[in-house]
TORDOLUM-687440 format. One record per residue (C-alpha): x, y, z; residue number from 1. Coordinates in steps of 0.5 Angstrom, whole numbers, plus 2048, in hexadecimal, padded with zeros to 3 digits. Example, Ala and Ser with C-alpha at 12.3 -4.5 7.8 and 13.67 -1.06 7.14 Angstrom:
2
{rec {819,7F7,810},1} {rec {81B,7FE,80E},2} 
// end
This chain:
224
{rec {7EF,7EA,7CE},1} {rec {7E9,7E7,7C9},2} {rec {7E4,7E9,7CD},3} {rec {7E2,7E2,7D0},4} {rec {7E0,7E2,7D7},5} {rec {7E5,7DF,7DC},6} {rec {7E1,7E1,7E3},7} {rec {7DC,7E5,7E6},8} {rec {7D9,7E8,7EC},9} {rec {7D2,7EA,7ED},10} {rec {7D0,7EB,7F4},11} {rec {7C9,7EE,7F5},12} {rec {7C8,7F5,7F8},13} {rec {7CE,7F9,7FA},14} {rec {7D3,7F3,7FC},15} {rec {7DA,7F4,7F9},16} {rec {7DB,7EF,7F3},17} {rec {7E2,7EC,7F2},18} {rec {7E5,7E7,7EE},19} {rec {7EB,7E2,7EE},20} {rec {7EE,7DE,7E9},21} {rec {7F4,7DB,7E6},22} {rec {7F6,7DE,7DF},23} {rec {7FC,7DD,7DA},24} {rec {800,7E4,7D8},25} {rec {7FC,7E8,7D4},26} {rec {7F7,7EE,7D3},27} {rec {7F0,7ED,7D7},28} {rec {7EA,7F2,7D8},29} {rec {7E6,7F3,7DE},30} {rec {7DE,7F5,7DC},31} {rec {7DA,7F9,7E2},32} {rec {7D3,7FA,7E1},33} {rec {7CC,7FB,7E5},34} {rec {7C8,7F5,7E6},35} {rec {7C1,7F6,7E2},36} {rec {7C4,7FD,7E0},37} {rec {7C5,7FF,7E7},38} {rec {7C9,806,7E7},39} {rec {7CB,80B,7EC},40} {rec {7CE,812,7EA},41} {rec {7D0,815,7F0},42} {rec {7D5,810,7F3},43} {rec {7DB,80C,7F0},44} {rec {7DC,805,7F0},45} {rec {7E3,803,7F2},46} {rec {7E7,7FE,7ED},47} {rec {7EE,7FB,7EF},48} {rec {7F1,7F5,7EB},49} {rec {7F7,7F2,7EE},50} {rec {7FB,7EC,7EB},51} {rec {7FF,7E7,7EF},52} {rec {805,7E3,7ED},53} {rec {803,7DB,7EE},54} {rec {808,7D5,7ED},55} {rec {80F,7D6,7EB},56} {rec {813,7DD,7ED},57} {rec {81A,7DF,7EB},58} {rec {81E,7E3,7F0},59} {rec {822,7E8,7EB},60} {rec {825,7EC,7F1},61} {rec {829,7E7,7F4},62} {rec {82E,7E7,7F7},63} {rec {82B,7EC,7FD},64} {rec {82C,7E8,803},65} {rec {830,7EE,807},66} {rec {82F,7F5,808},67} {rec {835,7F6,804},68} {rec {832,7F3,7FE},69} {rec {82B,7F6,7FE},70} {rec {828,7F6,7F8},71} {rec {826,7FD,7F6},72} {rec {81E,7FE,7F5},73} {rec {819,803,7F2},74} {rec {814,806,7F7},75} {rec {80C,805,7F4},76} {rec {80D,7FE,7F0},77} {rec {80C,7F7,7F3},78} {rec {812,7F3,7F3},79} {rec {811,7EB,7F3},80} {rec {817,7E7,7F6},81} {rec {818,7E1,7FA},82} {rec {81B,7DE,800},83} {rec {81D,7D8,7FD},84} {rec {820,7D4,803},85} {rec {821,7D4,80B},86} {rec {827,7D8,80B},87} {rec {825,7DD,805},88} {rec {823,7E5,807},89} {rec {822,7EB,803},90} {rec {825,7F2,804},91} {rec {822,7F8,7FF},92} {rec {825,7FF,7FF},93} {rec {820,805,7FE},94} {rec {822,80C,7FD},95} {rec {81E,812,7FF},96} {rec {81E,819,7FE},97} {rec {81A,81E,803},98} {rec {817,81C,809},99} {rec {812,816,808},100} {rec {80D,811,80B},101} {rec {810,80A,809},102} {rec {80B,804,808},103} {rec {80E,7FD,807},104} {rec {809,7F8,805},105} {rec {80A,7F1,805},106} {rec {805,7EC,802},107} {rec {803,7E6,7FE},108} {rec {807,7E2,803},109} {rec {808,7DB,802},110} {rec {80B,7DA,809},111} {rec {80C,7DE,80F},112} {rec {810,7E3,80D},113} {rec {812,7EA,811},114} {rec {815,7F0,80F},115} {rec {819,7F6,812},116} {rec {81A,7FD,810},117} {rec {822,7FF,812},118} {rec {825,806,812},119} {rec {82C,807,80D},120} {rec {830,804,813},121} {rec {82B,7FE,814},122} {rec {828,800,81A},123} {rec {821,7FD,81A},124} {rec {81B,803,819},125} {rec {815,7FF,819},126} {rec {813,7F7,818},127} {rec {80D,7F3,817},128} {rec {80D,7EC,819},129} {rec {806,7E9,818},130} {rec {805,7E2,819},131} {rec {803,7DD,813},132} {rec {802,7E0,80C},133} {rec {7FF,7E6,80E},134} {rec {801,7EC,80A},135} {rec {807,7F1,80E},136} {rec {807,7F8,80E},137} {rec {80B,7FE,811},138} {rec {80A,805,811},139} {rec {810,80A,813},140} {rec {80E,811,813},141} {rec {813,817,813},142} {rec {818,813,80F},143} {rec {81E,818,80D},144} {rec {821,818,806},145} {rec {826,812,806},146} {rec {827,80B,805},147} {rec {823,806,808},148} {rec {823,7FE,808},149} {rec {81D,7F9,808},150} {rec {81F,7F2,80B},151} {rec {81A,7EC,809},152} {rec {81B,7E5,80D},153} {rec {818,7DF,80E},154} {rec {816,7DE,815},155} {rec {819,7D8,818},156} {rec {81C,7D6,812},157} {rec {815,7D7,80E},158} {rec {816,7D7,806},159} {rec {813,7D5,800},160} {rec {818,7D3,7FA},161} {rec {812,7D4,7F4},162} {rec {80D,7DA,7F6},163} {rec {80F,7E1,7F7},164} {rec {80D,7E6,7FC},165} {rec {80B,7ED,7FA},166} {rec {80F,7F3,7FD},167} {rec {80C,7FA,7FC},168} {rec {810,800,7FF},169} {rec {80D,807,7FE},170} {rec {80F,80E,800},171} {rec {80A,813,802},172} {rec {80D,81A,803},173} {rec {80B,81D,80A},174} {rec {808,824,80A},175} {rec {80A,829,80E},176} {rec {804,82B,813},177} {rec {802,832,815},178} {rec {7FC,833,819},179} {rec {7FA,839,814},180} {rec {7F2,837,815},181} {rec {7F2,83A,81C},182} {rec {7EE,83C,81F},183} {rec {7E9,837,81D},184} {rec {7E7,834,824},185} {rec {7DF,835,823},186} {rec {7DA,834,81D},187} {rec {7DA,83C,81D},188} {rec {7E1,83D,81C},189} {rec {7E1,837,817},190} {rec {7E7,838,812},191} {rec {7E4,838,80A},192} {rec {7E8,832,806},193} {rec {7E7,830,7FF},194} {rec {7E4,829,7FD},195} {rec {7E8,824,7F9},196} {rec {7EE,827,7FC},197} {rec {7F3,824,802},198} {rec {7F5,828,808},199} {rec {7FA,827,80D},200} {rec {7F8,82A,814},201} {rec {7F9,828,81C},202} {rec {7F6,826,822},203} {rec {7FB,82A,826},204} {rec {7F9,829,82E},205} {rec {7F4,825,832},206} {rec {7EF,82A,831},207} {rec {7F0,82C,82A},208} {rec {7EA,82A,825},209} {rec {7E9,82C,81E},210} {rec {7E3,82E,81A},211} {rec {7E3,82F,812},212} {rec {7DE,831,80D},213} {rec {7DD,830,806},214} {rec {7D7,830,801},215} {rec {7D5,82C,7FB},216} {rec {7CF,82D,7F6},217} {rec {7C9,829,7F4},218} {rec {7CD,825,7EE},219} {rec {7D2,823,7F4},220} {rec {7CD,81F,7F9},221} {rec {7D2,81A,7FB},222} {rec {7D7,81C,801},223} {rec {7DD,817,803},224} 
// end
């Protein structure tokens, strides 16, 4: 917060840079600069700052060891919590509106934890059970509006009573899809679309292909 350098990364060329350091709670700054005045005015760099809790961890949502006592959580916000003993398991409840794709991400694992996505009645809809401390991810598409549960447990009783795992549940509204750009199966019949605008369409048969066309100007030389 005073401007003192805590860590730096100065890889050469276009190799990605990253820093990792352990710090106390507070305000921190990131400085990005071009080495020897390097600039590039048509391509953005991407910056991602991520914080991970280390050391002790409180488990405020206990007890949530059964479907009936599942803790209600919000989607889109990372949640730290514990598997504190060999018999500890965690249940969480989310409620959705509309039709969504539900993504469950379990990371920062101190031991071999697994995760399942359950329906409102407790039936399994999806599961992730990677070995070791690798992150777990479930993606469930076409989820109707309603209540869903996330079930987290240690494989073969794995646990860590001091280090949190991180749970992030996100919901992405499903887009009703109509093949409104057809016919566009050839370059000559390519459908005109606008840049910087997401579209939805279909590959509707084994012989279907889609062509699209868009335009840019000289001030927009970078196409991604």
